[in-house]
N, C-alpha and C positions, 0 to 999 in steps of 0.2 A: 016627388019620386025621381024626376029627371035630375034635379039638383043634387040629390043624394048620390045617385049613380055617377054623376059627373065628378063629384069630389072624390069618390072612391077610385075611379079610373085614373084621375090625375095624380092622387097620392101614390098610387101603385107604380107610377112611372119612375124609373131610376134616372139619375143624372150621369152624364159622361164628361170627360175632360174637354176643354175647348179644343177645336181642331181647325186646321186650314183646309178649306174645301179642295178636293182633288178629283181626278178622273175616277169614275166608278161610284161616286157618292150619290145617294138617292135620299132626298130630304124634303121637308115641308117648312117653309119660312113662316114664322109666327109673329115676328116683331118688325118694327121699323128699323132703320139703319142708324148705327153709330159710326161716324167716319173718324178716322184717326190717321196720323202719319207715323211711319215706323220704318226702320231698316230691316229688310228680310234677313240679312246676315250682318254681323258686326262691321264688316268692311264694305257693305253696300250703301249706296246713296239712299236717303229717305224717300219713301213713296207712299202713296195714299192707299189705305186699306179700309174695309167696311166690315163691321161686326153686326151679326143678327142672331136672334134666338131661333133655333130650329128643333123640329122633331126628326131625329134620324130614323128613316124608314128601314134601314138595315139592322141597326142595333135595337130599335124600338126604345130609344132613350132621348130625353131632352138635353140640350146643351147649347153652348155658344159656338158659332162658326165665323171665321173671317175669310175674306177673299179680296182680290185685287180688281183692277179695272178690266182685266181680260174677262173675268167671270161676270162682272157687271154688264159688260157689253153683250155677252152671251145671253144673259137673262133678258135684256131688252130685245135682243134678236128673236128670242123664243116667244115673246108676247107679254112680258112683264110691263106694267106701267112704270113710269118714272116715279121716284120717291117724291114726297113722303108716302109711306105705306101706313094707312090708318087701321088696317085689319089684317088678319092672316091671309097669306096668298091663296088665291082660288084654285091653285093646282100645285102638285108636287114637281120636283125637278130632279132630273138625272144628268150628271155631267160626263162628258167624254172629252179627253184631250189626246191629240195625235200630233206627231211631228210633220212638218212640211215634206211632201214627197216620200213619206214613209221613213224619214230619218228619225233615229232615236234621240239624237242630240239637237240642240239649237232651239229656235223659237217654236212654240206649240200653238196650235189652233184649238180653242175651247168651244165646244158645242153644248148647249143646254137643250134638253128635251123635256117638255112638260106633259103631265098626265093627270087625270082626274084624282081628286082626293077620295080615299075610301070613306064612304058615308059614316062608318062606325067611328071614325076619328073626329069628325066635326062636332060631335056632342060635347067634347071637352076642350074645344079650341080656346074659348074665352079663359077658362081656368088655367090651361097650360100657358097661355100668353101672359096671364097675370103673374105667374111664378117667376117671370123674368124681370118684372118691374123694379124690384129692389136692387138688382145688380146691373141694370142696363139703362143708359141715358141716351136715347136717340137724339141726334142733332142734325137730321137731314133737313134739306130746304128745297123748295121748288127750283128747278133748273140746275141742280147739282150734277146731273148727268146729261145736260143739254147736248154737249159735243158728242157723247156716245150715242144718244138717241138720234141725232142727225145722221151720224155715220150708219147706224143700224137701218134707218129708213132708206138711206141712199143705196146701201148694198142690197137691201131687199128689193128695191125697184129694179136694180140691175139684174139680179137673179131672175125675177119674174119675167122680164123681157127676154133674157137669154134662153130660159127654159121654155119659152113660148115660140121660139123661132122654128121655122121649117127649112130643112136643108142646110147647106153650108152658109156660115155668116162670119163676119169679122168683128173685131172690137169696135171699129168705126160704125158699123151698122147698129150696134147696141147704143152707142152714144147718140146717134141721130134720133133713135126712138125715145130714149130716156130723157134727152134734152139737158144733160148735165155735162159741164165742161170739166170732167174728172177722168182719171185713168181707170178704165174698167177692167184692164187686163188682170190685175191681181185677183179680182172676183172670179173671172173666167178660169184662171189657173186653179183656184180653189175648187171650183165646180168640177174641173177635170179630176183633181185629186180625190174628190168625193164620189167619182164615178157617175156624176149626173150629166157630164159632157164627155164626148169621146175625145181621145188624145188628138190634139190639133195637127193639122197638116200645113206644111209650108213654114216659112220663117219670117220674122219681123213683120213688115207691112203686108206680106202675103199670107200670114197665118189665118187659117180658117178653122172654125169650130162647128160642132154638130151635136144636137141633143142625143143623149144615149137613151133611147126608148127601151123600156123593159122588153126582154125577149119573150116571145110566146112559147109556152110549154107545149111541146109536140103531143098531139092527141088530146089537149085540153078542150073542154067544151063538149 
């Protein structure tokens, strides 16, 4: 009975054209990765991209999606394990991209947010995944994202220490606790842009940061 229901639900799903993942997309990754090199524009230098089969939770359709290393990093930062992926992802993903300091142009920061999979979708996960097999050739290998994973772990450690500080602190204070000989200032600046740290006071070596604790709603409680 379950198999019959599964096949019906899977056949009823439509396909959509391949897409490049972007801000606002909400999707469930069903397959392992196929890595390839391509120029984003005809005049651009070649760069590495990754293709996966997804269920688009906005359009409710199956399709292929590709993305670059910025989104790969965001996935690891959100909690994805490093490839290879031998089964559908245990959660869905929503992407958000924003410019540094609110700028509309230039380099963007990509954030991935994970959320539970609707249980009604998991019943046809295997059949949906199988539909990609004839068109998809995963070629991932252990360690393919090692540099991204190391960076994600490092930045997470810096964030955790910074957001746990009490009162004013400096970048040097963070380095002492984390024990990493790296520049922690870019991470602190990003936390300021995200509103998790207050705007810094002072300049250069005298710069001090402070955690932006949520404001209490008057009359709450």
